[in-house]
Phi, psi and omega in degrees: 000330180294323178300319180301314181293316180297321178295318177297321178296316179296317179295318178293329176295321177297313179296324180294323182279317185250343177052226180262011181290315182279158178287166178298325178302314182294315181297318181290323175298320176296319177301313183292328184267335184248316188272314182299317177301324176298318183292324189259358187307116173062019181281348180291342179266356180259143175264091185276138174291160182303323180300319179291321177296321177294324178294322178293318177298322180300320180299316181290318179299318179295323177300314179293323177299318180291317182296316184261008176049056179216157172241006180276115183294333178293324176293316180299313180298320179295316179296319178297322177294314182292328180264007177057049177249115176274147176292151180305324180298324178290316181295317181296319178300316179296317179293322179296318178297320178294317179296317180293329178293330179289323181287000000 
């Protein structure tokens, strides 16, 4: 849960510094390079319950809702698809499979 809060703080920091001045591409690149790694750090070795994975996805979804000023999840999902942003639950599953293959 602390990761969720830290990620929201980092995402809000991005909005606080650049606001609506930068393009969506730049903001999403910052999200992918600065916030998502904080959220996902070493989680491939943890067996997270579904509730925790949903909370991580919620953080990314809320970021997109704020960025694109919408509450429509179909718009959020489409934007994530167009900007090639996978939800944390998908990334963690992929990382866990990779980690288990090493063992």
